[in-house]
N, C-alpha and C positions, 0 to 999 in steps of 0.2 A: 820237599826241601824249599824253604823260602829264601829268595835272594836277599842278602843283608847288605845294607850300606854301611861303610865305615865312617862316612861323613854326612852330615845334613847341613842344609842351608836354612838358617832361621827365617821363618815367615812372620812370626809374631812372638813377642816376649810378654808374659803376664807376670809381673813381679810379685803379685799376691795370689796367683793361681786363678782358677775359675770361681765365680761366685757360688756355684752349687757344690763345690768340692768340700769334703769333710775336713781335710787338712789345708791350711793356707801355706803353700810353698811356691817358690818361683818356678814357673814352667815356661818352656818354649815349644812352639809348634814349628816343625821343620819338614823339609822335603829332602829325601835321599838324593845324594849327588849323582849316583849312577843308575839305580833301579827305581827311582822316583817313589820310594815308600813314603807315606805320610806318617810321621812319628810325633809323639808328644814326649818330651823329656823333662825330668826334674833337674833344675839347675842348682848347683851348689850354693849354699848360703853366702851372701856377700858378693856374689858374682852378678854382673849385669851384662846381658848380651843384647846385641842390636840386630834388627832385621837385616838380612842378607849376609850375616856373619856365618862363617863356616865352623861347625862344631864337630869334634871327634866323638863318635858313638860306637866305635868298634870294640873288640874284645879286650884290648889293652887298657892301660891306665888312662883315665879320662881327666883332663885338667879342669873342665868347667861343668861337665854333666855328672850329676849324682847317680842317676839311674834312668833307664828308659821306661817310661810309664806304659808305653804300648803303641801299637799301630792305631791310627784313627782314620775315619772316613772323611771324604771331602766335606760333607755336611757338618762335621765336627769342628771344622776350621772357623776361626773368628773371621769377622768381616774384613779386618785389616789383613789377616793372613791370605785370604782369597784375593785381595787387591794386590798384594805383593807377589803372588804366585806367577803372574805373567812375566814380570821383570826377572824373577829368579830363573824361570825356564828359559827366557831369552838369553841370559848370561850363560847358563849351563850348556845350551845348544851352541852358542858362539864358541865356547871354550873347547868343545868336542865336535866341531863341525864335521870332521872326517867320518866319525861314527855314524852320523845321521845321513850323510851323503852316501855312505856305503850301504845304508838301508835301501836306497833307491837302486843301487847297483846289484844288490844280492837278493832282494825280496822275491819270494816265489809264490806259487799258488797255494791256497788253503784247501781248495777242493777243485773238482772239475769245472765248477761254475763260478768260483770266486778266487780272485788274486788278492794277496795281502796289500798291494798298492791301492786297491779299490777301497780299502778301509780308511784311507786318508781322505779327509774332507776336501771336496773339490776335484778329486781324481775319478773320472769316469772311464768308460771303455776307450775313447779316443786318446786321452792322455796316457792311459795304461799301455796301449800298443805303441804309441810314439816313444815312451820311456824305454820299453823293452827293445824296440828297434834301435834306438840311439845307444843304449848301453852295450849292445852287441858290437857296434862299430868301435866304441872306445868307452871305458868306464868314466862316469862323471867324477870330477875332481873337487868341485866346490858347488855351493848353492848357485853362485853366479853362472857357472858353467851349465848347470841344470836349466836355469831360466833362459839362457841364451839358446840352448839347443832344443828346448821344448816350447813351441809357440803357444802363447795364451795360457801358460801354466801359472796358477796363482803362486804367491811367494812360498817357496818350499819350507822355509823356517816357520812361517805362520801356520802352515798346514800341520806341521809336526806339533807345534804348541797346542793347536786346537785338538789334535788327536790325543795328546797326553792328558789334557784337561778332561776330555770325554772319558778316557779310561779311568782317571781319578774319580770321576762322578759315577762310575759303573754304568755307563750308557750302552756298553757293548760287551758281549761275552768274550770277544777276542782281545788278546793282549799283544801289542806290538812293542811297547816301550816300558810300561809300568809293570812291576812285579805283581804277580797275582796276590790278592789279599785273602786268599783262602788259607786258613791255618790248619 
């Protein structure tokens, strides 16, 4: 069962489609708001969408999307879509900070030798044990709280953004934030 997003955030809009497509139709490349699925959608004729715009792609009646063309890989994104991705992720994480802070509060081991926190770029054994020690005293409430209580911790939001991009690029077999792209 694949986790489906009801909304995507537009990364790029191609009013005439891709140059190699058989049909010329307006398409948008977008990132799922919750599960970070990369999707390509056909936009209804006469509709123009802008990067960072939120589009409904759920099962109900869609106002701007004609149909979902399918899931795409990171390498299928246009250059502009890739450059917009950081901003979009930054905004999504800001708007749902509690969810990502709770990851630090609730993350557990993957195996006897590996903890899921260690999959985050910049988190080694020292940070791992300090995070576990501090969250036992009191759960973290914000990224600021996390930075203040864990000495020398890189910016938690940037760590999460880098991890999500690594997952979108399929650089690791483990998934912490991005829905699996196995169909």
